C-alpha positions in Angstrom: -7.8 -4.6 14.9 -5.3 -3.5 12.7 -2.4 -4.4 14.2 0.7 -2.3 14.6 0.9 0.6 12.7 3.5 0.7 9.9 4.6 4.0 10.9 3.7 6.3 13.6 4.8 10.5 13.4 3.8 13.5 15.9 2.1 16.8 14.0 3.7 19.9 15.4 1.2 20.5 17.9 2.1 16.9 19.3 -1.0 14.8 18.4 -0.1 11.4 17.2 -0.5 9.8 13.6 -0.8 6.2 12.8 -0.1 5.1 9.2 -1.5 1.6 7.8 -0.9 0.3 4.5 -2.3 -2.9 2.4 -1.4 -4.3 -0.6 -3.1 -7.1 -2.6 -1.3 -7.9 -5.8 -2.2 -10.5 -8.5 0.2 -11.9 -10.9 -0.7 -10.9 -14.5 -1.6 -14.3 -17.0 1.7 -13.1 -19.2 3.8 -14.1 -16.7 2.4 -17.9 -17.4 3.1 -17.9 -21.6 6.1 -20.2 -22.3 9.1 -18.1 -23.0 7.7 -15.0 -22.1 9.7 -14.7 -18.6 12.8 -14.5 -20.5 11.2 -10.4 -21.2 10.2 -10.5 -17.4 7.0 -10.5 -15.1 3.8 -8.1 -14.6 1.7 -8.0 -11.3 -1.6 -5.7 -10.7 -3.3 -4.8 -7.9 -4.6 -2.4 -5.2 -3.0 -0.3 -2.4 -4.9 1.0 0.8 -3.6 3.7 2.8 -5.2 4.6 6.2 -3.4 7.8 8.5 -5.2 8.6 11.6 -4.6 11.4 13.6 -5.2 11.1 17.6 -5.5 13.7 20.4 -4.9 11.8 23.2 -7.2 8.9 23.4 -9.5 10.1 21.0 -9.6 9.8 16.7 -9.0 13.4 15.8 -9.3 12.8 12.0 -9.0 10.0 9.6 -8.0 9.9 6.0 -8.2 6.9 3.6 -6.8 6.4 0.2 -7.0 3.6 -2.7 -5.1 3.5 -5.7 -4.3 1.1 -8.6 -0.7 -0.8 -8.7 1.2 -2.0 -11.6 4.6 -3.7 -11.1 6.9 -5.4 -13.5 10.3 -6.2 -14.3 12.0 -6.2 -17.7 10.5 -5.1 -21.0 7.0 -5.6 -19.5 7.6 -3.3 -16.9 
């Protein structure tokens, strides 16, 4: 369903941790104003992270987080 994890780690007790991340980003409208490309560009979106701890073949614990993201270049950063 989620595909391969972005990262796989192990706890001190040997349990497996799978980490997933999804980022959805959109271009801000300022990027389309003539002449503004000289000053840079900007995007905004949402980043979601999922971590699953396995105990053998069973899910022991999971956490999910979501955060807003803003990235840019030049003076619009």
